[in-house]
Phi, psi and omega in degrees: 000133179289137178286131182291133179278144176228155177295120186226080185295327183292317179293321177299314180296322181295321177298318180294317181295318179296319179298316181289320180296320183268356184055041177231111185299149180248174176278163179305145181254342187299310180290322183295325185243023173057048174269096190247357181223155183300317181293330174295321178297320177294328176296318175298317178303316178300318179295323177296316180295325176303323181289325173293320178300316180294336177273006175094014181245112182271162177289132181236010178161194186218161176228146176259152174215165182053048180273351178284117181305324179293321178293321176301316181299320180296331180266006181059039178244155177243019183204160175283183177241170180215156172224183184240151176253138179236166182305149176078005176265347187268139176229167181245164179314133179090000185290155169262117183272123181283104183295339180291347177274359186237161180261306183210075190289146172220156185235152177222142175271129186217178172249136178249134175250128180246125192265144176255350181212154178289154177238098187260352187265117178296346179248022183308139179266172186295320181297317179294320177301313181298326178290342181268355183263126180283312180201161178233133185220159173294150181216141173249117175270127176262093182284157178205165182221143175280351186262143172295123181078012181070166186293143179256358179217156177301319183293321177296319181298313181293318180301322181274037176057036177055042176056038177289146175224264177234179174205154181236131180252138177280168179265331182298142178206155179215163179300124183302332181286345181265002186249128174271100185293336179288346183254006181295133176239160184222137170232127180244127180239145177235122181055041175083359181247128179296127183243339180200146172234161180193181181202183186296339181298336180271004181230061180060021180084345181192123176304328178293321177298319177296317179298319179298316178302314183293319179300319178294317182296317180293321177296319179297325182276357178083014177233065188295155173300137183249161174304133182094345181291153175248136171242125173266128194288341193104157190289143175265002180190177183299147177291146181232140177286148174224160181215169178304133181099347180283149172238126187243134176239133177243129179236119178250029176065234182301334181285341177114187183217169175208167181212146175206162178240157179247111189243000000 
């Protein structure tokens, strides 16, 4: 007789945490542990983050994913997805990224918002949100996955903290009120060769709009954005693979640029 499967978020999270800790990919967990709904996947994600917390790494921000409206439509969703950022994942412009800390890295060009005040109101408006932001800088998200071959389902992706890995923040910054977020463009180069371009249309039409959605969502869930937190807006263009020895440059036009190497 086949053993009946039950939803088991703790076991699913432990497999994901072990895979990431050992840098050895695991098999999908959604089918194995009956993760059949989006909120169940977020429950697994919460359990995974608890394990990072127990290892001494607290949450320091959030990341958005599936911010492209066309991609949302293909997945029959009417909203983006989110994951969490924890301590020791952040790097600065010019950094050497240790590839041995990753399983199968890929990169995305994004906008990062760094907060100076908490956002506790689920109905916060754009003006109040902007007043809570200390600075906005270019950001390179170094995505990674606990799964062999990357996630094959939406639920696996969300359970694995939306394929979070590391991130790099630029130094350039400008007054948020002087930036037209709907006009942000992105160019990503690898080893001196341009490999992808993108713009705000792939990030809910505006990275600021994406940030506003996430701030409201976190407040609604009782885990509001705090002063000092970082929010990564979601990708402005297609994800790109990287490997040891690569040098990546991200250019966001007026917003600035950054560069890092993978060693």
